[in-house]
C-alpha positions as CSV (number, residue, x, y, z in Angstrom):
1,M,0.0,-23.9,-5.1
2,T,-3.3,-22.6,-6.0
3,L,-5.4,-20.3,-3.9
4,H,-9.0,-19.8,-3.9
5,R,-9.2,-16.1,-4.1
6,I,-6.6,-13.3,-4.3
7,A,-7.9,-9.6,-3.8
8,I,-5.6,-7.0,-5.2
9,V,-6.6,-3.5,-3.8
10,M,-5.6,-0.2,-4.9
11,P,-6.1,3.6,-3.9
12,A,-6.2,5.9,-7.0
13,Y,-6.6,9.4,-7.8
14,N,-6.5,10.5,-11.5
15,E,-5.1,7.4,-12.9
16,A,-7.2,6.9,-16.0
17,E,-4.3,7.1,-18.4
18,G,-2.4,4.0,-17.0
19,I,-4.5,2.2,-14.5
20,R,-6.3,-0.2,-16.9
21,G,-2.9,-1.3,-18.6
22,F,-1.4,-1.8,-15.1
23,I,-4.4,-4.0,-13.8
24,D,-4.2,-6.0,-17.0
25,E,-0.5,-6.7,-16.5
26,V,-1.0,-7.8,-12.9
27,R,-3.9,-10.1,-13.7
28,E,-1.8,-11.7,-16.3
29,A,0.8,-12.4,-13.7
30,V,-1.4,-13.4,-10.9
31,A,-4.0,-15.4,-12.6
32,P,-2.4,-18.9,-12.4
33,L,-2.0,-18.5,-8.7
34,A,-5.6,-18.6,-7.8
35,D,-9.1,-19.8,-8.9
36,E,-10.3,-16.1,-8.6
37,V,-8.4,-12.8,-8.9
38,T,-10.5,-9.6,-8.0
39,F,-9.5,-6.0,-8.1
40,H,-10.8,-3.4,-5.6
41,I,-10.3,0.3,-6.4
42,A,-11.0,3.0,-3.8
43,D,-11.3,6.3,-5.9
44,D,-10.4,9.4,-4.1
45,R,-12.8,11.5,-6.1
46,S,-10.9,11.7,-9.2
47,T,-11.4,14.6,-11.5
48,D,-10.6,12.5,-14.6
49,A,-12.2,9.2,-15.9
50,T,-10.8,6.9,-13.5
51,P,-14.1,5.9,-11.9
52,T,-15.5,4.7,-15.3
53,V,-12.4,3.1,-16.8
54,F,-13.6,-0.4,-15.5
55,D,-17.3,-0.1,-16.2
56,D,-17.0,-3.1,-18.6
57,V,-14.5,-5.2,-16.5
58,P,-16.5,-7.6,-14.2
59,D,-13.5,-8.5,-12.0
60,V,-12.7,-4.9,-11.1
61,S,-15.0,-2.9,-8.7
62,V,-14.6,0.7,-7.9
63,E,-15.9,2.6,-5.0
64,V,-15.7,6.5,-5.1
65,Q,-15.3,7.8,-1.8
66,A,-17.6,10.3,-0.3
67,E,-15.0,13.1,-0.2
68,N,-11.3,13.6,-1.3
69,R,-9.2,12.7,1.7
70,G,-5.8,11.9,0.4
71,H,-3.9,8.7,-0.2
72,G,-3.7,7.2,3.5
73,P,-7.6,7.1,4.2
74,T,-8.1,5.9,0.6
75,A,-5.7,3.0,1.1
76,L,-7.4,2.0,4.1
77,S,-10.6,2.0,2.3
78,A,-9.2,-0.1,-0.4
79,Y,-7.9,-2.6,2.2
80,R,-11.5,-2.9,3.5
81,L,-13.0,-3.4,0.1
82,G,-10.6,-6.3,-0.6
83,L,-11.2,-8.0,2.9
84,A,-15.0,-7.9,2.3
85,S,-14.3,-10.3,-0.6
86,E,-12.9,-12.9,1.9
87,P,-9.7,-13.6,0.0
88,D,-6.8,-16.0,1.0
89,V,-4.3,-13.3,0.3
90,I,-4.7,-9.5,-0.1
91,V,-2.1,-7.4,-2.1
92,H,-1.9,-3.6,-1.9
93,V,-0.3,-1.5,-4.5
94,D,-1.0,2.3,-5.6
95,G,-3.0,2.9,-8.5
96,D,-0.1,4.7,-10.3
97,G,1.5,1.4,-11.4
98,Q,5.1,2.0,-10.2
99,F,5.7,-1.7,-10.3
100,H,6.1,-4.5,-12.7
101,G,3.1,-7.2,-12.5
102,S,5.5,-9.9,-12.8
103,D,6.9,-9.2,-9.3
104,F,3.6,-9.8,-7.7
105,P,3.8,-13.6,-7.8
106,R,7.0,-13.5,-5.9
107,L,5.5,-11.6,-3.1
108,I,2.4,-14.0,-3.0
109,N,4.6,-17.1,-3.2
110,A,6.9,-15.7,-0.3
111,L,3.8,-15.0,1.9
112,V,2.4,-18.7,1.3
113,R,5.5,-20.7,1.3
114,E,7.3,-19.1,4.3
115,H,4.0,-18.9,6.3
116,A,4.4,-15.1,6.6
117,D,1.9,-12.6,8.0
118,V,3.2,-10.0,5.6
119,V,5.5,-9.6,2.6
120,H,7.0,-6.1,1.7
121,G,8.0,-5.3,-1.8
122,I,11.5,-3.4,-1.3
123,R,11.8,-0.9,-4.1
124,D,15.1,-0.7,-6.2
125,G,15.8,2.0,-8.5
126,R,13.4,4.5,-7.2
127,T,12.7,7.3,-9.6
128,D,11.1,9.6,-7.0
129,P,12.6,13.2,-6.3
130,W,15.6,13.2,-3.8
131,Y,13.4,14.9,-1.3
132,R,11.0,11.8,-1.2
133,K,13.8,9.5,-1.0
134,A,15.3,11.5,1.9
135,L,11.9,11.7,3.6
136,T,11.5,7.8,3.6
137,A,15.1,7.5,4.9
138,A,14.4,9.7,7.7
139,V,11.3,8.0,8.6
140,G,13.1,4.7,8.2
141,V,15.7,5.8,10.9
142,M,13.1,6.9,13.3
143,I,11.2,3.6,12.9
144,A,14.3,1.6,13.4
145,F,15.0,3.5,16.6
146,A,11.4,2.9,17.8
147,A,11.1,-0.9,16.7
148,G,14.6,-1.8,17.8
149,R,15.6,-3.0,14.3
150,R,15.9,-1.7,10.7
151,V,12.7,-1.9,8.6
152,P,13.6,-1.7,4.9
153,D,11.5,0.9,2.8
154,V,9.1,1.5,5.7
155,N,6.5,3.1,3.6
156,T,6.3,0.8,0.6
157,P,2.9,0.6,-1.0
158,L,3.4,-2.9,-2.4
159,R,2.5,-5.5,0.4
160,A,1.0,-8.9,0.4
161,Y,-1.0,-9.7,3.6
162,R,-2.5,-12.6,5.4
163,P,-6.1,-11.4,6.0
164,E,-6.0,-12.1,9.8
165,A,-2.9,-10.2,10.1
166,L,-4.2,-7.3,8.2
167,Q,-7.5,-7.2,10.0
168,A,-5.7,-6.6,13.2
169,L,-3.8,-3.8,11.9
170,L,-6.8,-2.1,10.3
171,D,-8.8,-2.6,13.6
172,A,-6.1,-0.5,15.4
173,V,-5.4,2.5,12.8
174,P,-7.9,5.1,12.4
175,A,-9.7,5.5,9.2
176,D,-8.4,8.9,8.6
177,A,-4.6,8.1,9.1
178,S,-2.5,9.8,6.7
179,V,0.5,7.4,6.8
180,P,-1.1,3.8,7.5
181,H,1.8,2.0,6.1
182,V,4.2,3.6,8.4
183,H,2.1,2.6,11.3
184,F,1.7,-1.0,9.9
185,S,5.4,-1.4,9.5
186,L,6.3,-0.3,13.0
187,A,3.5,-2.4,14.7
188,E,4.4,-5.5,12.6
189,A,8.1,-5.2,13.9
190,R,7.0,-4.7,17.3
191,S,4.4,-7.2,17.6
192,G,6.0,-10.3,16.5
193,Y,4.5,-10.4,12.9
194,T,6.3,-12.7,10.6
195,V,7.6,-10.2,8.0
196,R,9.4,-11.1,4.7
197,Y,11.1,-8.7,2.2
198,V,11.2,-9.3,-1.4
199,R,13.2,-6.8,-3.7
200,V,11.2,-5.5,-6.8
201,A,11.9,-2.9,-9.4
202,S,10.4,0.6,-9.0
203,I,9.4,2.2,-12.2
204,P,8.1,5.7,-13.1
205,R,4.3,6.3,-12.8
206,R,2.4,5.2,-15.7
207,G,0.6,7.7,-17.8
208,E,1.8,10.9,-19.5
209,S,0.7,13.5,-17.1
210,T,1.7,14.4,-13.4
211,Q,-1.9,14.8,-12.3
212,G,-2.9,12.9,-9.3
213,T,0.2,13.6,-7.3
214,M,1.1,16.1,-4.6
215,W,4.8,15.4,-4.6
216,G,6.1,17.4,-7.4
217,R,6.8,15.2,-10.4
218,A,6.8,18.0,-13.0
219,A,9.9,18.6,-14.8
220,G,12.2,21.3,-13.2
221,V,11.1,20.7,-9.7
222,R,14.1,20.8,-7.3
223,L,12.9,21.7,-3.8
224,P,10.1,20.0,-1.8
225,P,6.8,21.4,-2.7
226,K,5.0,23.2,0.2
227,R,2.3,20.8,0.0
228,L,4.8,17.9,0.8
229,R,6.3,20.0,3.7
230,Q,3.1,20.4,5.3
231,F,2.1,16.9,4.9
232,A,5.5,15.6,6.2
233,A,5.0,17.9,9.4
234,S,1.5,16.5,9.8
235,A,2.4,13.0,9.4
236,L,5.2,13.2,12.0
237,R,2.9,14.5,14.5
238,E,0.5,11.7,13.7
239,V,3.1,9.0,13.8
240,W,4.2,10.4,17.4
241,T,0.5,10.4,18.6
242,L,-0.7,7.1,17.3
243,S,2.6,4.9,17.3
244,L,5.5,6.5,19.3
245,R,4.5,8.1,22.6
246,P,4.4,5.8,25.6
247,S,0.8,5.7,25.6
248,A,0.2,5.4,21.7
249,P,-2.8,3.4,20.9
250,L,-1.1,1.3,18.2
251,R,1.5,0.0,20.8
252,S,-1.3,-2.4,21.9
253,I,-1.4,-4.4,18.6
254,R,-0.5,-8.1,18.9
255,R,-0.1,-10.7,16.1
256,P,-3.4,-12.7,15.6
257,E,-3.1,-16.5,15.6
258,P,-3.6,-17.8,12.0
259,A,-7.0,-19.1,11.1
260,T,-7.5,-22.8,11.1
261,S,-9.7,-24.7,8.8
């Protein structure tokens, strides 16, 4: 199997310490699968050197956002950057590099060989604080109830999409959505998308500092930080408004027909 173009997209904020090594690892793993692999980074107004790390790397483009808006809107911007390159497959992953590059071909192969619309990387061995795991589990229960079936790791950031399937989701989700992957997972389950799941290893964030995260990775943190509590409350309201209430706009998403050559 050789694809024409694979686009890897990443939202990033203050990831200068680890992002170049992560992309080098992903490139080495994915390059045999396509004639061309490109990387598209949406930088959320980093205060470190993230926007300039790739000035000398021709297959990596970085677009600095007009303002700092948080992970969700930046992820959506990254998706749009990747789609503009007209790829055969688009893969999303966060810029903090919490995955092994060697797992990426497994997602891409599953997408192509199983004629899927999307493949989710289901994280094993997550190193996040207990309250992040608990929040993900609680959201998963809510989504399972709404979708009528369990959706593993509902907010996983590692996903491979067929472009037509992704475009339908992007067209329906507002550009300022704070938890787009939760909306995506629910819409995929409700709308008849062909979804496959691949188990992948979750590893600690690359780089030595904790800069660039709101989730309290610093040593000694035992309780959810105030910022996370506020974010969770806002995200729950958003999920209700956009995806769960009877008149929610994302209820209208339908699986697009695959493109024909």
